[in-house]
C-alpha positions as CSV (number, residue, x, y, z in Angstrom):
1,X,41.0,130.3,53.7
2,X,41.4,130.4,56.8
3,X,41.5,133.7,59.1
4,X,45.6,133.4,60.6
5,X,48.5,132.3,58.4
6,X,51.9,131.6,59.3
7,X,54.2,131.8,55.9
8,X,57.0,130.5,57.7
9,X,57.5,128.9,61.2
10,X,59.6,125.2,62.4
11,X,57.0,123.0,64.4
12,X,59.6,120.7,62.2
13,X,62.6,121.7,64.3
14,X,63.9,119.9,68.3
15,X,62.5,122.8,70.3
16,X,58.5,121.1,69.2
17,X,59.9,117.1,69.3
18,X,58.1,116.2,71.7
19,X,55.0,118.7,71.0
20,X,54.6,119.4,67.7
21,X,51.0,117.7,66.7
22,X,49.7,119.9,70.3
23,X,51.1,123.7,68.9
24,X,50.0,122.1,65.3
25,X,46.6,121.6,66.4
26,X,46.2,125.0,68.8
27,X,47.0,126.9,64.8
28,X,44.5,124.9,63.7
29,X,42.1,125.0,66.2
30,X,42.8,129.1,66.2
31,X,41.8,129.2,62.3
32,X,45.4,129.1,61.4
33,X,47.5,127.4,58.6
34,X,50.8,126.9,58.8
35,X,53.8,126.3,56.7
36,X,57.2,124.4,58.0
37,X,60.4,125.5,56.6
38,X,63.6,123.5,56.3
39,X,66.7,124.8,56.8
40,X,68.9,122.1,55.6
41,X,68.0,118.1,54.2
42,X,67.1,117.2,57.3
43,X,64.4,119.5,58.3
44,X,63.2,120.2,54.8
45,X,62.5,116.2,54.7
46,X,60.6,116.1,58.5
47,X,58.7,119.6,57.2
48,X,56.9,117.4,54.0
49,X,56.9,114.4,56.6
50,X,54.5,116.5,59.0
51,X,52.8,118.5,56.3
52,X,51.9,114.6,55.0
53,X,50.1,114.6,58.1
54,X,47.3,117.3,58.0
55,X,45.1,117.2,54.4
56,X,44.8,120.7,55.0
57,X,46.1,123.6,56.8
58,X,50.1,122.9,57.1
59,X,52.4,122.7,54.0
60,X,56.3,122.8,54.2
61,X,58.9,124.3,52.0
62,X,62.6,122.9,51.3
63,X,65.8,124.5,50.8
64,X,69.6,124.7,52.8
65,X,69.6,128.6,54.9
66,X,73.1,130.1,54.1
67,X,74.4,129.3,57.5
68,X,74.3,126.1,57.2
69,X,76.9,125.6,53.9
70,X,79.7,126.4,55.8
71,X,80.7,125.0,59.6
72,X,79.1,127.4,62.9
73,X,77.5,127.8,65.6
74,X,73.2,126.5,65.6
75,X,70.9,126.5,68.3
76,X,69.9,123.7,69.8
77,X,66.7,123.8,68.9
78,X,66.7,123.5,65.8
79,X,68.7,120.6,65.7
80,X,69.5,119.3,68.9
81,X,71.9,118.8,71.1
82,X,74.0,115.8,70.1
83,X,77.9,116.9,69.4
84,X,77.9,119.2,72.0
85,X,79.9,118.0,74.9
86,X,78.8,121.5,76.9
87,X,74.8,120.5,75.8
88,X,74.3,123.8,74.7
89,X,74.6,123.8,71.5
90,X,77.1,122.1,68.5
91,X,79.2,123.2,65.4
92,X,77.5,122.6,61.4
93,X,79.2,120.5,59.7
94,X,78.1,122.2,56.3
95,X,75.6,121.2,53.7
96,X,76.1,121.1,49.7
97,X,73.8,121.9,47.9
98,X,72.7,118.6,46.5
99,X,70.4,119.8,43.9
100,X,68.3,116.1,42.9
101,X,68.1,116.0,46.3
102,X,66.1,119.3,47.0
103,X,64.5,118.6,43.4
104,X,63.1,115.1,44.7
105,X,61.3,117.2,47.8
106,X,60.4,120.0,46.2
107,X,58.4,118.2,43.5
108,X,56.4,116.8,46.6
109,X,52.7,118.7,46.1
110,X,52.7,119.5,49.8
111,X,56.0,121.3,49.1
112,X,54.8,125.4,48.5
113,X,57.8,127.1,48.3
114,X,62.3,126.7,48.3
115,X,63.6,127.9,51.1
116,X,64.9,129.5,53.7
117,X,67.5,130.3,51.3
118,X,69.3,133.3,50.3
119,X,72.8,135.4,52.3
120,X,73.0,135.9,56.0
121,X,76.1,138.1,56.3
122,X,75.9,137.9,60.1
123,X,79.6,137.2,62.0
124,X,80.3,136.1,57.4
125,X,83.8,135.2,56.6
126,X,84.5,136.3,53.4
127,X,85.2,132.3,52.2
128,X,81.5,131.4,53.9
129,X,79.3,134.0,51.6
130,X,80.6,132.5,48.3
131,X,79.3,129.3,49.7
132,X,76.8,131.0,50.5
133,X,75.8,132.7,47.2
134,X,76.6,129.5,45.4
135,X,73.6,127.5,47.4
136,X,71.5,130.5,47.3
137,X,71.9,130.7,43.0
138,X,71.3,126.5,42.8
139,X,67.9,127.0,45.2
140,X,67.4,129.9,42.9
141,X,67.4,127.4,39.3
142,X,65.7,124.5,41.4
143,X,62.7,127.1,42.6
144,X,62.6,128.8,38.1
145,X,63.0,124.7,37.4
146,X,59.9,123.8,39.4
147,X,57.9,126.9,39.2
148,X,57.2,127.4,43.0
149,X,57.9,130.2,44.5
150,X,61.7,131.5,46.8
151,X,61.4,131.5,51.3
152,X,63.9,134.2,51.7
153,X,66.7,134.4,54.8
154,X,68.0,137.9,54.7
155,X,70.2,139.3,57.3
156,X,72.8,141.9,56.1
157,X,72.2,141.2,53.1
158,X,69.3,143.3,51.2
159,X,71.8,144.5,48.1
160,X,73.3,141.3,47.1
161,X,70.7,139.3,47.4
162,X,69.0,141.7,44.9
163,X,71.2,142.2,42.9
164,X,71.6,137.9,42.9
165,X,68.0,137.7,42.3
166,X,67.6,140.0,39.5
167,X,70.5,138.1,37.3
168,X,68.6,134.6,37.8
169,X,65.5,134.6,39.4
170,X,62.5,134.0,37.3
171,X,60.0,133.3,40.0
172,X,58.8,136.1,42.8
173,X,58.8,134.9,46.1
174,X,58.6,136.7,49.6
175,X,61.3,138.1,52.1
176,X,60.3,136.7,55.7
177,X,61.1,138.2,59.0
178,X,61.8,141.4,56.7
179,X,64.0,143.6,58.8
180,X,65.5,146.0,56.3
181,X,64.6,149.8,55.9
182,X,62.2,151.3,54.1
183,X,64.3,152.1,51.1
184,X,65.0,148.4,50.8
185,X,61.5,147.5,51.4
186,X,60.4,149.0,48.5
187,X,63.3,147.6,46.5
188,X,62.0,144.1,46.5
189,X,58.9,145.3,46.0
190,X,59.7,147.1,43.0
191,X,61.0,143.5,42.0
192,X,57.9,141.4,42.7
193,X,58.8,139.7,46.0
194,X,56.4,140.2,48.7
195,X,57.2,141.2,52.3
196,X,56.6,139.5,55.8
197,X,56.9,140.5,59.2
198,X,57.4,138.6,62.5
199,X,56.9,139.5,66.5
200,X,59.8,142.1,66.7
201,X,56.8,144.6,65.3
202,X,55.1,143.9,68.9
203,X,57.8,145.3,71.0
204,X,59.5,147.6,68.9
205,X,58.8,150.7,66.5
206,X,62.1,150.1,64.6
207,X,60.5,148.5,61.2
208,X,57.1,151.0,61.2
209,X,58.0,152.6,58.5
210,X,59.0,149.2,56.7
211,X,55.2,148.3,57.0
212,X,53.9,151.9,56.3
213,X,55.7,151.3,52.9
214,X,54.5,148.3,52.0
215,X,51.3,147.9,50.2
216,X,48.4,145.2,51.9
217,X,48.4,143.3,49.3
218,X,52.1,142.2,48.9
219,X,52.5,142.1,52.8
220,X,51.9,138.1,54.9
221,X,52.8,137.2,58.3
222,X,55.2,134.7,59.8
223,X,56.2,134.2,63.5
224,X,59.7,132.4,62.5
225,X,58.9,129.8,65.3
226,X,60.2,129.3,68.0
227,X,62.3,131.7,68.1
228,X,61.0,135.3,68.5
229,X,57.9,135.1,70.2
230,X,55.4,138.4,70.2
231,X,54.1,140.3,72.9
232,X,53.0,139.3,75.1
233,X,54.1,135.6,74.3
234,X,58.3,137.0,75.0
235,X,61.0,135.2,76.8
236,X,58.4,132.0,75.6
237,X,58.6,129.5,73.0
238,X,57.2,130.4,70.1
239,X,54.2,129.1,68.1
240,X,52.3,129.2,65.3
241,X,48.8,129.9,66.7
242,X,50.8,133.9,68.2
243,X,50.9,134.9,64.5
244,X,47.4,136.5,65.2
245,X,49.7,139.3,67.4
246,X,51.6,140.5,64.3
247,X,48.6,140.5,62.3
248,X,47.2,143.0,65.0
249,X,50.6,144.9,65.0
250,X,50.5,145.7,61.3
251,X,46.5,146.7,61.4
252,X,48.0,149.5,64.5
253,X,50.7,150.6,62.2
254,X,48.8,150.8,59.2
255,X,45.9,151.8,61.2
256,X,43.3,150.0,58.6
257,X,41.0,147.6,60.4
258,X,42.7,143.7,61.2
259,X,39.5,142.7,59.2
260,X,41.2,144.4,56.0
261,X,45.0,142.9,57.0
262,X,43.7,139.4,57.7
263,X,41.7,139.2,54.0
264,X,44.5,141.1,52.5
265,X,47.5,138.7,53.5
266,X,44.8,135.7,53.3
267,X,44.7,136.5,49.2
268,X,48.1,137.6,49.3
269,X,49.2,133.4,50.1
270,X,47.0,131.7,47.8
271,X,48.3,133.9,45.3
272,X,52.3,133.0,46.1
273,X,51.8,129.8,47.4
274,X,48.6,128.2,45.7
275,X,47.1,126.9,48.7
């Protein structure tokens, strides 16, 4: 196993169109493995394509992000500028979850998880929430069928997400970029889900209590690159090799050695994703 693992990044996005190989190369040179995560069918396919370019250390997750289930604004870093008269972004057409199409991708041996899927209530309309729930349940069914873990995106919806998991999920998984409370963390841990922390830990103390609440055998790290670069890279495009800063901060918050954190993360990733 490598020294570092970024369990959730997006070098399959347009932000890395010109130099994804360089970014991945920097990660691998820094003894960092990574999982590229799909947000809709096109970026999921791209994640699988990239994974097959590397014999080891680069994997994929395939899924439909909750915000892509309806029409909404999206950052050009994800899918590019097409469709945007201003060049600053565009409106998604909204995607219905196609079980068979994602099943075909999910069966690929380079695919280690289903997602990112879940619920995102930030500025969500009631109609959007119902579409999100339908797509989420479909992806849970898919994960159950192929027996691969879930890669969760949750924003302002920790209770509803957990309720759906308890009703439908037969597999476990991870909440990426966890930003909930210590109490919410414990609820997911009690259900057997791991929690992954991202670069925000390096410039705010808001989540120290949540990090403290998570035992080392249930913790992971992710960059969510190209977004939310950790200190000292704030303001720059994030990339997988920066995950080391997150692991360092977790060790500081938990008052343990960085080596102990890294060993635990590697073991956790191997156990969850079978890599």
